[in-house]
DRENKEVO-203816 format. One line per 8 residues: number of its first residue (from 0); their letters; for each residue x, y, z of C-alpha. Coordinates in nm, 2 decimals, m for minus. Layout:
N
NUM> A> X:Y:Z  ...
END
This chain:
114
0> XXXXXXXX> m0.01:m0.02:0.00  0.13:0.35:m0.06  0.21:0.58:0.23  m0.01:0.87:0.20  0.14:1.06:0.46  0.37:1.34:0.46  0.57:1.30:0.76  0.80:1.03:0.90
8> XXXXXXXX> 0.61:0.79:1.16  0.89:0.68:1.40  0.95:0.35:1.61  1.01:0.41:1.96  1.08:0.16:2.31  0.87:0.36:2.53  0.63:0.29:2.77  0.29:0.45:2.65
16> XXXXXXXX> 0.01:0.59:2.93  m0.31:0.59:2.74  m0.63:0.70:2.95  m1.00:0.77:2.85  m1.02:1.11:2.87  m1.37:1.12:3.00  m1.34:0.86:3.27  m0.98:0.86:3.33
24> XXXXXXXX> m0.98:0.44:3.27  m0.66:0.36:3.15  m0.60:0.16:2.85  m0.33:m0.09:2.83  m0.17:m0.04:2.49  0.13:m0.09:2.26  0.30:0.18:2.08  0.36:0.09:1.70
32> XXXXXXXX> 0.47:0.40:1.57  0.48:0.78:1.64  0.52:1.10:1.48  0.47:1.51:1.57  0.12:1.46:1.47  m0.05:1.15:1.58  0.06:0.81:1.67  m0.09:0.40:1.61
40> XXXXXXXX> m0.09:0.12:1.87  m0.26:m0.17:1.95  m0.57:m0.20:2.26  m0.75:m0.46:2.39  m1.04:m0.23:2.42  m1.25:m0.11:2.11  m1.24:0.30:2.11  m1.46:0.45:1.88
48> XXXXXXXX> m1.39:0.69:1.63  m1.40:1.06:1.73  m1.33:0.94:2.10  m1.10:1.16:2.35  m0.77:0.99:2.51  m0.51:1.11:2.71  m0.15:1.01:2.59  0.17:1.02:2.75
56> XXXXXXXX> 0.51:0.85:2.71  0.77:0.72:2.93  1.13:0.67:2.82  1.44:0.52:2.99  1.76:0.67:2.86  2.11:0.59:2.98  2.06:0.94:3.18  1.75:0.88:3.31
64> XXXXXXXX> 1.37:0.81:3.31  1.19:1.09:3.11  0.78:1.14:3.18  0.61:1.32:2.87  0.34:1.58:2.92  0.00:1.44:2.87  m0.15:1.50:2.50  m0.50:1.52:2.44
72> XXXXXXXX> m0.58:1.30:2.16  m0.88:1.20:1.86  m0.92:0.84:1.80  m0.92:0.88:1.40  m0.96:0.51:1.30  m1.00:0.17:1.39  m0.93:m0.19:1.30  m0.98:m0.56:1.47
80> XXXXXXXX> m0.76:m0.86:1.40  m0.82:m1.13:1.63  m0.98:m0.92:1.95  m0.67:m0.68:1.90  m0.77:m0.36:1.80  m0.51:m0.08:1.60  m0.57:0.23:1.68  m0.49:0.56:1.48
88> XXXXXXXX> m0.47:0.89:1.70  m0.38:1.26:1.58  m0.30:1.46:1.88  m0.54:1.77:1.92  m0.29:1.99:2.00  0.06:2.09:1.78  0.34:1.93:1.93  0.65:2.15:1.95
96> XXXXXXXX> 0.97:2.20:2.18  0.81:2.50:2.33  0.46:2.33:2.44  0.55:2.00:2.50  0.96:1.98:2.55  0.95:1.59:2.74  0.75:1.47:2.51  0.99:1.63:2.20
104> XXXXXXXX> 1.29:1.51:2.44  1.11:1.14:2.43  1.09:1.16:2.06  1.49:1.24:2.03  1.57:0.86:2.16  1.36:0.74:1.80  1.43:0.55:1.50  1.31:0.68:1.16
112> XX> 1.10:0.40:0.97  0.98:0.50:0.62
END
């Protein structure tokens, strides 16, 4: 399938923290890829398109552990495969170094994947 995105997606070895925005209920998730605009993850919980979730990262670096700021996200798409939901999120705010410095620091420990 031809890639339609104009920005790089990155793989990231990090703990991802996801929760329903309205209830605060945690959602177990595995991060598949990420960019400055959104993320793709697998969950065992069904999220509807347009649901709001909170999203943060924890990254272990050689120097320390970085926990990012929480980002508000919108679920853009969901695909089910054998009880696992692959979910595409878009970040509601633009991720920039001056607004989300710890999130950007987490992304610095990634590898570009095309």
